[in-house]
py3Dmol code that shows the C-alpha trace and the ligand (Angstrom):
import py3Dmol

protein = """\
ATOM      1  CA  UNK A   1       9.393 -29.817  13.740  1.00  0.00           C
ATOM      2  CA  UNK A   2       6.751 -27.171  14.409  1.00  0.00           C
ATOM      3  CA  UNK A   3       3.427 -27.041  12.731  1.00  0.00           C
ATOM      4  CA  UNK A   4       3.535 -23.898  10.603  1.00  0.00           C
ATOM      5  CA  UNK A   5       0.657 -22.445   8.627  1.00  0.00           C
ATOM      6  CA  UNK A   6       1.897 -20.177   5.875  1.00  0.00           C
ATOM      7  CA  UNK A   7      -0.572 -17.736   4.337  1.00  0.00           C
ATOM      8  CA  UNK A   8      -0.887 -18.329   0.587  1.00  0.00           C
ATOM      9  CA  UNK A   9      -1.462 -14.611   0.107  1.00  0.00           C
ATOM     10  CA  UNK A  10       1.718 -13.580   1.975  1.00  0.00           C
ATOM     11  CA  UNK A  11       4.043 -11.190   0.186  1.00  0.00           C
ATOM     12  CA  UNK A  12       4.028  -9.314  -3.111  1.00  0.00           C
ATOM     13  CA  UNK A  13       0.683  -8.629  -4.694  1.00  0.00           C
ATOM     14  CA  UNK A  14       0.313  -8.420  -8.454  1.00  0.00           C
ATOM     15  CA  UNK A  15       0.913  -4.642  -8.621  1.00  0.00           C
ATOM     16  CA  UNK A  16       4.016  -4.613  -6.452  1.00  0.00           C
ATOM     17  CA  UNK A  17       5.517  -7.626  -8.225  1.00  0.00           C
ATOM     18  CA  UNK A  18       4.953  -5.879 -11.540  1.00  0.00           C
ATOM     19  CA  UNK A  19       6.565  -2.638 -10.288  1.00  0.00           C
ATOM     20  CA  UNK A  20       9.587  -4.358  -8.754  1.00  0.00           C
ATOM     21  CA  UNK A  21      10.125  -6.465 -11.889  1.00  0.00           C
ATOM     22  CA  UNK A  22       9.925  -3.277 -13.959  1.00  0.00           C
ATOM     23  CA  UNK A  23      12.691  -1.661 -11.915  1.00  0.00           C
ATOM     24  CA  UNK A  24      14.966  -4.693 -12.185  1.00  0.00           C
ATOM     25  CA  UNK A  25      14.359  -4.782 -15.956  1.00  0.00           C
ATOM     26  CA  UNK A  26      15.336  -1.107 -16.254  1.00  0.00           C
ATOM     27  CA  UNK A  27      18.278  -1.296 -13.827  1.00  0.00           C
ATOM     28  CA  UNK A  28      20.740  -1.988 -16.627  1.00  0.00           C
ATOM     29  CA  UNK A  29      20.169   1.456 -18.147  1.00  0.00           C
ATOM     30  CA  UNK A  30      22.121   4.583 -17.158  1.00  0.00           C
ATOM     31  CA  UNK A  31      20.632   7.101 -14.695  1.00  0.00           C
ATOM     32  CA  UNK A  32      17.648   5.157 -13.423  1.00  0.00           C
ATOM     33  CA  UNK A  33      15.550   6.568 -10.596  1.00  0.00           C
ATOM     34  CA  UNK A  34      12.382   5.616  -8.790  1.00  0.00           C
ATOM     35  CA  UNK A  35      10.073   8.368  -7.591  1.00  0.00           C
ATOM     36  CA  UNK A  36       9.977   7.391  -3.930  1.00  0.00           C
ATOM     37  CA  UNK A  37      11.163   3.976  -2.745  1.00  0.00           C
ATOM     38  CA  UNK A  38       9.705   1.340  -5.100  1.00  0.00           C
ATOM     39  CA  UNK A  39       8.331  -0.600  -2.131  1.00  0.00           C
ATOM     40  CA  UNK A  40       8.344  -0.242   1.643  1.00  0.00           C
ATOM     41  CA  UNK A  41      11.174  -2.664   2.022  1.00  0.00           C
ATOM     42  CA  UNK A  42      14.628  -1.460   2.922  1.00  0.00           C
ATOM     43  CA  UNK A  43      16.356  -4.656   1.752  1.00  0.00           C
ATOM     44  CA  UNK A  44      14.975  -4.400  -1.761  1.00  0.00           C
ATOM     45  CA  UNK A  45      15.679  -0.663  -1.968  1.00  0.00           C
ATOM     46  CA  UNK A  46      19.277  -1.287  -0.830  1.00  0.00           C
ATOM     47  CA  UNK A  47      19.741  -4.046  -3.401  1.00  0.00           C
ATOM     48  CA  UNK A  48      18.473  -1.754  -6.145  1.00  0.00           C
ATOM     49  CA  UNK A  49      20.718   1.089  -4.977  1.00  0.00           C
ATOM     50  CA  UNK A  50      23.684  -1.264  -5.409  1.00  0.00           C
ATOM     51  CA  UNK A  51      22.523  -1.912  -8.949  1.00  0.00           C
ATOM     52  CA  UNK A  52      22.545   1.835  -9.633  1.00  0.00           C
ATOM     53  CA  UNK A  53      18.852   2.610  -9.148  1.00  0.00           C
ATOM     54  CA  UNK A  54      18.502   5.709  -6.988  1.00  0.00           C
ATOM     55  CA  UNK A  55      15.505   7.046  -5.126  1.00  0.00           C
ATOM     56  CA  UNK A  56      14.218  10.557  -5.731  1.00  0.00           C
ATOM     57  CA  UNK A  57      11.904  11.643  -2.954  1.00  0.00           C
ATOM     58  CA  UNK A  58      10.494  14.916  -4.211  1.00  0.00           C
ATOM     59  CA  UNK A  59      10.211  17.227  -7.182  1.00  0.00           C
ATOM     60  CA  UNK A  60      12.872  19.439  -5.548  1.00  0.00           C
ATOM     61  CA  UNK A  61      15.302  16.532  -5.615  1.00  0.00           C
ATOM     62  CA  UNK A  62      14.417  15.931  -9.242  1.00  0.00           C
ATOM     63  CA  UNK A  63      15.148  19.554 -10.148  1.00  0.00           C
ATOM     64  CA  UNK A  64      18.469  19.407  -8.280  1.00  0.00           C
ATOM     65  CA  UNK A  65      19.657  16.530 -10.468  1.00  0.00           C
ATOM     66  CA  UNK A  66      22.368  17.435 -12.931  1.00  0.00           C
ATOM     67  CA  UNK A  67      21.144  14.869 -15.446  1.00  0.00           C
ATOM     68  CA  UNK A  68      18.294  15.770 -17.683  1.00  0.00           C
ATOM     69  CA  UNK A  69      18.415  12.393 -19.343  1.00  0.00           C
ATOM     70  CA  UNK A  70      17.559   9.119 -17.744  1.00  0.00           C
ATOM     71  CA  UNK A  71      14.589   7.089 -16.651  1.00  0.00           C
ATOM     72  CA  UNK A  72      12.199   7.668 -13.781  1.00  0.00           C
ATOM     73  CA  UNK A  73       9.991   4.821 -12.670  1.00  0.00           C
ATOM     74  CA  UNK A  74       6.706   5.626 -10.997  1.00  0.00           C
ATOM     75  CA  UNK A  75       5.922   3.054  -8.354  1.00  0.00           C
ATOM     76  CA  UNK A  76       2.722   1.060  -7.890  1.00  0.00           C
ATOM     77  CA  UNK A  77       1.198   3.723  -5.569  1.00  0.00           C
ATOM     78  CA  UNK A  78       1.058   6.165  -8.476  1.00  0.00           C
ATOM     79  CA  UNK A  79       1.552   9.939  -8.326  1.00  0.00           C
ATOM     80  CA  UNK A  80      -0.611  13.024  -8.659  1.00  0.00           C
ATOM     81  CA  UNK A  81      -1.150  14.641 -12.042  1.00  0.00           C
ATOM     82  CA  UNK A  82       1.031  17.566 -10.941  1.00  0.00           C
ATOM     83  CA  UNK A  83       3.979  15.287 -10.159  1.00  0.00           C
ATOM     84  CA  UNK A  84       3.471  13.296 -13.367  1.00  0.00           C
ATOM     85  CA  UNK A  85       3.464  16.460 -15.478  1.00  0.00           C
ATOM     86  CA  UNK A  86       6.491  17.896 -13.661  1.00  0.00           C
ATOM     87  CA  UNK A  87       8.535  14.739 -14.310  1.00  0.00           C
ATOM     88  CA  UNK A  88       7.523  14.821 -17.955  1.00  0.00           C
ATOM     89  CA  UNK A  89       8.541  18.456 -18.220  1.00  0.00           C
ATOM     90  CA  UNK A  90      11.923  17.678 -16.699  1.00  0.00           C
ATOM     91  CA  UNK A  91      12.628  15.641 -19.805  1.00  0.00           C
ATOM     92  CA  UNK A  92      13.312  12.197 -18.428  1.00  0.00           C
ATOM     93  CA  UNK A  93      11.696   9.060 -19.765  1.00  0.00           C
ATOM     94  CA  UNK A  94       8.806   8.002 -17.569  1.00  0.00           C
ATOM     95  CA  UNK A  95       8.181   4.323 -16.959  1.00  0.00           C
ATOM     96  CA  UNK A  96       4.828   4.184 -15.257  1.00  0.00           C
ATOM     97  CA  UNK A  97       4.510   1.172 -12.970  1.00  0.00           C
ATOM     98  CA  UNK A  98       1.392   2.507 -11.247  1.00  0.00           C
ATOM     99  CA  UNK A  99      -0.802  -0.474 -10.408  1.00  0.00           C
ATOM    100  CA  UNK A 100      -3.721  -0.704 -12.867  1.00  0.00           C
ATOM    101  CA  UNK A 101      -6.117  -0.804  -9.891  1.00  0.00           C
ATOM    102  CA  UNK A 102      -4.753   2.545  -8.679  1.00  0.00           C
ATOM    103  CA  UNK A 103      -4.957   3.965 -12.213  1.00  0.00           C
ATOM    104  CA  UNK A 104      -8.633   3.006 -12.163  1.00  0.00           C
ATOM    105  CA  UNK A 105      -9.144   5.153  -9.033  1.00  0.00           C
ATOM    106  CA  UNK A 106      -7.340   8.077 -10.709  1.00  0.00           C
ATOM    107  CA  UNK A 107      -9.742   7.750 -13.641  1.00  0.00           C
ATOM    108  CA  UNK A 108     -12.861   7.600 -11.422  1.00  0.00           C
ATOM    109  CA  UNK A 109     -11.717  10.598  -9.378  1.00  0.00           C
ATOM    110  CA  UNK A 110     -10.918  12.664 -12.443  1.00  0.00           C
ATOM    111  CA  UNK A 111     -14.134  11.834 -14.291  1.00  0.00           C
ATOM    112  CA  UNK A 112     -16.463  12.178 -11.314  1.00  0.00           C
ATOM    113  CA  UNK A 113     -14.886  15.438 -10.132  1.00  0.00           C
ATOM    114  CA  UNK A 114     -15.207  16.799 -13.665  1.00  0.00           C
ATOM    115  CA  UNK A 115     -18.932  16.021 -13.425  1.00  0.00           C
ATOM    116  CA  UNK A 116     -19.045  18.258 -10.345  1.00  0.00           C
ATOM    117  CA  UNK A 117     -19.193  15.545  -7.701  1.00  0.00           C
ATOM    118  CA  UNK A 118     -17.543  15.984  -4.305  1.00  0.00           C
ATOM    119  CA  UNK A 119     -14.799  13.353  -4.021  1.00  0.00           C
ATOM    120  CA  UNK A 120     -14.343  11.594  -0.696  1.00  0.00           C
ATOM    121  CA  UNK A 121     -11.368   9.281  -0.310  1.00  0.00           C
ATOM    122  CA  UNK A 122     -11.542   6.746   2.492  1.00  0.00           C
ATOM    123  CA  UNK A 123      -7.902   6.399   3.401  1.00  0.00           C
ATOM    124  CA  UNK A 124      -4.904   7.877   5.121  1.00  0.00           C
ATOM    125  CA  UNK A 125      -4.170  11.349   3.784  1.00  0.00           C
ATOM    126  CA  UNK A 126      -0.438  10.985   4.388  1.00  0.00           C
ATOM    127  CA  UNK A 127      -0.171   7.814   2.348  1.00  0.00           C
ATOM    128  CA  UNK A 128       1.515   8.415  -1.022  1.00  0.00           C
ATOM    129  CA  UNK A 129      -1.238   6.523  -2.840  1.00  0.00           C
ATOM    130  CA  UNK A 130      -3.874   8.841  -1.366  1.00  0.00           C
ATOM    131  CA  UNK A 131      -1.756  11.930  -2.092  1.00  0.00           C
ATOM    132  CA  UNK A 132      -1.598  10.715  -5.685  1.00  0.00           C
ATOM    133  CA  UNK A 133      -5.351  10.060  -5.884  1.00  0.00           C
ATOM    134  CA  UNK A 134      -6.115  13.514  -4.447  1.00  0.00           C
ATOM    135  CA  UNK A 135      -4.109  15.021  -7.261  1.00  0.00           C
ATOM    136  CA  UNK A 136      -6.325  13.623 -10.009  1.00  0.00           C
ATOM    137  CA  UNK A 137      -9.454  15.384  -8.807  1.00  0.00           C
ATOM    138  CA  UNK A 138     -10.165  18.734 -10.438  1.00  0.00           C
ATOM    139  CA  UNK A 139     -11.753  19.947  -7.181  1.00  0.00           C
ATOM    140  CA  UNK A 140     -10.550  19.704  -3.552  1.00  0.00           C
ATOM    141  CA  UNK A 141     -11.052  16.234  -2.085  1.00  0.00           C
ATOM    142  CA  UNK A 142     -11.978  15.166   1.435  1.00  0.00           C
ATOM    143  CA  UNK A 143      -9.997  12.345   3.019  1.00  0.00           C
ATOM    144  CA  UNK A 144     -11.573  10.354   5.851  1.00  0.00           C
ATOM    145  CA  UNK A 145     -10.002   7.637   7.939  1.00  0.00           C
ATOM    146  CA  UNK A 146     -11.799   7.814  11.290  1.00  0.00           C
ATOM    147  CA  UNK A 147     -15.376   7.610  12.607  1.00  0.00           C
ATOM    148  CA  UNK A 148     -14.966  11.105  14.096  1.00  0.00           C
ATOM    149  CA  UNK A 149     -14.101  12.618  10.737  1.00  0.00           C
ATOM    150  CA  UNK A 150     -16.998  10.762   9.099  1.00  0.00           C
ATOM    151  CA  UNK A 151     -19.418  11.984  11.769  1.00  0.00           C
ATOM    152  CA  UNK A 152     -18.231  15.581  11.483  1.00  0.00           C
ATOM    153  CA  UNK A 153     -18.604  15.616   7.707  1.00  0.00           C
ATOM    154  CA  UNK A 154     -20.898  18.399   6.549  1.00  0.00           C
ATOM    155  CA  UNK A 155     -21.570  18.954   2.887  1.00  0.00           C
ATOM    156  CA  UNK A 156     -23.877  20.959   0.738  1.00  0.00           C
ATOM    157  CA  UNK A 157     -26.819  18.507   0.386  1.00  0.00           C
ATOM    158  CA  UNK A 158     -27.370  19.454  -3.237  1.00  0.00           C
ATOM    159  CA  UNK A 159     -23.901  18.277  -4.294  1.00  0.00           C
ATOM    160  CA  UNK A 160     -23.522  14.678  -5.404  1.00  0.00           C
ATOM    161  CA  UNK A 161     -20.839  12.677  -3.630  1.00  0.00           C
ATOM    162  CA  UNK A 162     -18.424  10.087  -4.979  1.00  0.00           C
ATOM    163  CA  UNK A 163     -16.640   7.852  -2.481  1.00  0.00           C
ATOM    164  CA  UNK A 164     -13.534   5.866  -3.359  1.00  0.00           C
ATOM    165  CA  UNK A 165     -11.080   4.047  -1.153  1.00  0.00           C
ATOM    166  CA  UNK A 166      -7.342   3.687  -0.771  1.00  0.00           C
ATOM    167  CA  UNK A 167      -6.604   0.210  -2.199  1.00  0.00           C
ATOM    168  CA  UNK A 168      -5.085  -1.053   1.039  1.00  0.00           C
ATOM    169  CA  UNK A 169      -7.763   0.238   3.414  1.00  0.00           C
ATOM    170  CA  UNK A 170      -9.349  -2.161   5.889  1.00  0.00           C
ATOM    171  CA  UNK A 171     -12.605  -3.418   4.374  1.00  0.00           C
ATOM    172  CA  UNK A 172     -14.611  -3.516   7.632  1.00  0.00           C
ATOM    173  CA  UNK A 173     -13.564   0.014   8.531  1.00  0.00           C
ATOM    174  CA  UNK A 174     -14.443   1.199   5.029  1.00  0.00           C
ATOM    175  CA  UNK A 175     -17.967  -0.226   5.436  1.00  0.00           C
ATOM    176  CA  UNK A 176     -18.325   1.417   8.850  1.00  0.00           C
ATOM    177  CA  UNK A 177     -17.243   4.839   7.577  1.00  0.00           C
ATOM    178  CA  UNK A 178     -19.406   4.594   4.453  1.00  0.00           C
ATOM    179  CA  UNK A 179     -22.394   3.708   6.636  1.00  0.00           C
ATOM    180  CA  UNK A 180     -21.892   6.806   8.809  1.00  0.00           C
ATOM    181  CA  UNK A 181     -21.623   9.020   5.721  1.00  0.00           C
ATOM    182  CA  UNK A 182     -24.615   7.335   4.050  1.00  0.00           C
ATOM    183  CA  UNK A 183     -26.846   8.135   7.025  1.00  0.00           C
ATOM    184  CA  UNK A 184     -26.431  11.831   6.310  1.00  0.00           C
ATOM    185  CA  UNK A 185     -28.758  11.560   3.336  1.00  0.00           C
ATOM    186  CA  UNK A 186     -26.437  12.776   0.579  1.00  0.00           C
ATOM    187  CA  UNK A 187     -26.745  11.516  -2.953  1.00  0.00           C
ATOM    188  CA  UNK A 188     -23.812   9.114  -2.834  1.00  0.00           C
ATOM    189  CA  UNK A 189     -22.101   6.987  -5.398  1.00  0.00           C
ATOM    190  CA  UNK A 190     -19.792   4.442  -3.757  1.00  0.00           C
ATOM    191  CA  UNK A 191     -16.866   2.799  -5.530  1.00  0.00           C
ATOM    192  CA  UNK A 192     -15.313   0.179  -3.334  1.00  0.00           C
ATOM    193  CA  UNK A 193     -11.806   0.380  -4.743  1.00  0.00           C
ATOM    194  CA  UNK A 194     -10.188  -1.719  -2.033  1.00  0.00           C
ATOM    195  CA  UNK A 195      -7.965  -4.185  -3.812  1.00  0.00           C
ATOM    196  CA  UNK A 196      -8.863  -7.883  -3.507  1.00  0.00           C
ATOM    197  CA  UNK A 197      -5.249  -8.731  -2.781  1.00  0.00           C
ATOM    198  CA  UNK A 198      -5.474  -6.760   0.461  1.00  0.00           C
ATOM    199  CA  UNK A 199      -8.858  -8.175   1.417  1.00  0.00           C
ATOM    200  CA  UNK A 200      -7.734 -11.739   0.764  1.00  0.00           C
ATOM    201  CA  UNK A 201      -4.515 -11.240   2.681  1.00  0.00           C
ATOM    202  CA  UNK A 202      -6.406  -9.741   5.628  1.00  0.00           C
ATOM    203  CA  UNK A 203      -9.109 -12.438   5.705  1.00  0.00           C
ATOM    204  CA  UNK A 204      -6.567 -15.233   5.444  1.00  0.00           C
ATOM    205  CA  UNK A 205      -4.405 -13.640   8.176  1.00  0.00           C
ATOM    206  CA  UNK A 206      -7.435 -13.410  10.490  1.00  0.00           C
ATOM    207  CA  UNK A 207      -8.401 -17.054   9.837  1.00  0.00           C
ATOM    208  CA  UNK A 208      -4.882 -18.298  10.499  1.00  0.00           C
ATOM    209  CA  UNK A 209      -4.382 -16.107  13.596  1.00  0.00           C
ATOM    210  CA  UNK A 210      -7.551 -17.642  15.091  1.00  0.00           C
ATOM    211  CA  UNK A 211      -6.115 -21.150  14.838  1.00  0.00           C
ATOM    212  CA  UNK A 212      -2.523 -20.712  15.958  1.00  0.00           C
ATOM    213  CA  UNK A 213      -0.632 -20.212  19.249  1.00  0.00           C
ATOM    214  CA  UNK A 214       1.662 -17.563  17.769  1.00  0.00           C
ATOM    215  CA  UNK A 215       1.574 -15.481  14.643  1.00  0.00           C
ATOM    216  CA  UNK A 216       4.446 -13.868  12.766  1.00  0.00           C
ATOM    217  CA  UNK A 217       3.761 -10.893  10.506  1.00  0.00           C
ATOM    218  CA  UNK A 218       6.629  -9.916   8.196  1.00  0.00           C
ATOM    219  CA  UNK A 219       6.962  -6.512   6.569  1.00  0.00           C
ATOM    220  CA  UNK A 220       8.714  -3.152   6.486  1.00  0.00           C
ATOM    221  CA  UNK A 221       8.276  -0.951   9.546  1.00  0.00           C
ATOM    222  CA  UNK A 222       6.716   1.834   7.480  1.00  0.00           C
ATOM    223  CA  UNK A 223       4.410  -0.414   5.449  1.00  0.00           C
ATOM    224  CA  UNK A 224       0.841   0.509   6.350  1.00  0.00           C
ATOM    225  CA  UNK A 225      -0.643  -2.692   4.957  1.00  0.00           C
ATOM    226  CA  UNK A 226       1.694  -4.789   7.104  1.00  0.00           C
ATOM    227  CA  UNK A 227       0.733  -2.725  10.140  1.00  0.00           C
ATOM    228  CA  UNK A 228      -2.919  -3.467   9.417  1.00  0.00           C
ATOM    229  CA  UNK A 229      -2.181  -7.177   9.096  1.00  0.00           C
ATOM    230  CA  UNK A 230      -0.452  -7.018  12.449  1.00  0.00           C
ATOM    231  CA  UNK A 231      -3.459  -5.309  14.083  1.00  0.00           C
ATOM    232  CA  UNK A 232      -5.859  -7.899  12.651  1.00  0.00           C
ATOM    233  CA  UNK A 233      -3.708 -10.794  13.848  1.00  0.00           C
ATOM    234  CA  UNK A 234      -3.040  -9.267  17.274  1.00  0.00           C
ATOM    235  CA  UNK A 235      -6.789  -9.047  17.773  1.00  0.00           C
ATOM    236  CA  UNK A 236      -7.119 -12.803  17.320  1.00  0.00           C
ATOM    237  CA  UNK A 237      -3.818 -13.963  18.754  1.00  0.00           C
ATOM    238  CA  UNK A 238      -2.017 -12.323  21.687  1.00  0.00           C
ATOM    239  CA  UNK A 239       1.374 -13.684  20.683  1.00  0.00           C
ATOM    240  CA  UNK A 240       1.644 -11.865  17.381  1.00  0.00           C
ATOM    241  CA  UNK A 241       5.097 -10.642  16.332  1.00  0.00           C
ATOM    242  CA  UNK A 242       5.815  -7.887  13.800  1.00  0.00           C
ATOM    243  CA  UNK A 243       9.213  -8.381  12.179  1.00  0.00           C
ATOM    244  CA  UNK A 244      11.067  -6.981   9.173  1.00  0.00           C
ATOM    245  CA  UNK A 245      13.425  -9.927   8.708  1.00  0.00           C
ATOM    246  CA  UNK A 246      14.380 -13.081  10.538  1.00  0.00           C
ATOM    247  CA  UNK A 247      16.902 -11.059  12.606  1.00  0.00           C
ATOM    248  CA  UNK A 248      14.065  -9.313  14.461  1.00  0.00           C
ATOM    249  CA  UNK A 249      12.467 -12.565  15.520  1.00  0.00           C
ATOM    250  CA  UNK A 250      13.311 -13.901  18.954  1.00  0.00           C
ATOM    251  CA  UNK A 251      12.793 -17.592  18.226  1.00  0.00           C
ATOM    252  CA  UNK A 252      12.794 -18.409  21.949  1.00  0.00           C
ATOM    253  CA  UNK A 253       9.492 -16.549  22.263  1.00  0.00           C
ATOM    254  CA  UNK A 254       7.947 -19.129  19.955  1.00  0.00           C
ATOM    255  CA  UNK A 255       9.233 -21.974  22.131  1.00  0.00           C
ATOM    256  CA  UNK A 256       5.894 -22.817  23.748  1.00  0.00           C
ATOM    257  CA  UNK A 257       3.852 -22.527  20.578  1.00  0.00           C
ATOM    258  CA  UNK A 258       2.868 -25.783  18.875  1.00  0.00           C
ATOM    259  CA  UNK A 259       1.271 -24.147  15.929  1.00  0.00           C
ATOM    260  CA  UNK A 260       2.619 -20.958  14.330  1.00  0.00           C
ATOM    261  CA  UNK A 261       1.116 -18.872  11.559  1.00  0.00           C
ATOM    262  CA  UNK A 262       3.041 -16.699   9.102  1.00  0.00           C
ATOM    263  CA  UNK A 263       1.876 -13.932   6.852  1.00  0.00           C
ATOM    264  CA  UNK A 264       3.588 -10.979   5.194  1.00  0.00           C
ATOM    265  CA  UNK A 265       2.704  -7.575   3.821  1.00  0.00           C
ATOM    266  CA  UNK A 266       2.457  -6.696   0.167  1.00  0.00           C
ATOM    267  CA  UNK A 267       6.047  -5.438  -0.034  1.00  0.00           C
ATOM    268  CA  UNK A 268       7.805  -8.384   1.541  1.00  0.00           C
ATOM    269  CA  UNK A 269      10.042 -10.316  -0.861  1.00  0.00           C
ATOM    270  CA  UNK A 270       9.735 -14.078  -1.078  1.00  0.00           C
ATOM    271  CA  UNK A 271      13.284 -14.829   0.040  1.00  0.00           C
ATOM    272  CA  UNK A 272      12.653 -13.083   3.383  1.00  0.00           C
ATOM    273  CA  UNK A 273       9.388 -15.002   3.913  1.00  0.00           C
ATOM    274  CA  UNK A 274      11.039 -18.305   3.073  1.00  0.00           C
ATOM    275  CA  UNK A 275      13.927 -17.650   5.452  1.00  0.00           C
ATOM    276  CA  UNK A 276      11.493 -17.014   8.313  1.00  0.00           C
ATOM    277  CA  UNK A 277       9.449 -20.087   7.383  1.00  0.00           C
ATOM    278  CA  UNK A 278      12.479 -22.384   7.365  1.00  0.00           C
ATOM    279  CA  UNK A 279      13.747 -21.136  10.723  1.00  0.00           C
ATOM    280  CA  UNK A 280      10.386 -21.099  12.498  1.00  0.00           C
ATOM    281  CA  UNK A 281       9.693 -24.632  11.324  1.00  0.00           C
ATOM    282  CA  UNK A 282      13.010 -26.057  12.506  1.00  0.00           C
TER     283      UNK A 282
END
"""
ligand_1 = """\
7
F3S
Fe -2.245 -3.058 -6.863
Fe -3.705 -4.225 -5.136
Fe -1.183 -4.458 -5.014
S -3.970 -2.189 -5.885
S -0.382 -2.588 -5.836
S -2.479 -5.247 -6.641
S -2.533 -4.224 -3.305
"""
view = py3Dmol.view(width=600, height=400)
view.addModel(protein, "pdb")
view.setStyle({"model": 0}, {"cartoon": {"style": "trace"}})
view.addModel(ligand_1, "xyz")
view.setStyle({"model": 1}, {"stick": {}})
view.zoomTo()
view.show()
């Protein structure tokens, strides 16, 4: 039997667990939709589809629906104010499963932009969470995810600045980018809104990857937090494998490894993690 170190923080965080549970609770109703896939995990989305929960990907798709009645669940990433209002106007019942930590960012962004501050979001502008956050500012936001963008930033020095972060952003990178922006001498108010769940998962993944011969990272191929976990682990351990389910794992590649680490992104269900654990250990 192999020596396997399983990350305690692997898998669903509080916000995702809450959102997924909410969808399963509502699945018994008629005409249930989620606005975007509830999590970045194809298996879970497929299972929900079989239970009659369909995914709506855009407001256009919502308007094309024949039904005016039904339930739309907003996922943990949250949505912009515009999207929220449009869904409400459509007439469906909204079940808001936005993670409370994301709601907190929406509140900061709205309040601080109303005070006239320039909002800077440290994050990936194509990520749905960031798109949602952008939409709660009453003024145009600036999204920064690279050193180059931080260095190029030029603002009116008399305007106060409020910096928030995408919840799943890498903590080290956030510090680096904030430092570059801080050196420009603006009057800055920094809210580190990176979620602890992400930080803990990343730190634990790094610690485990340092100790093991091979590392397995489990998560959906389009899950940005899993991708980040993979990068962190790959940095510490050359033999790091990114898989979605057990099927993607070539167990023969782990043959030489005495000690194997396992972690998983925030959207990876427990049954998938356990299946990998059992097979890697055998
Ligand atoms: Fe919420 Fe943190 Fe998860 S912000 S959705 S608990 S990663």
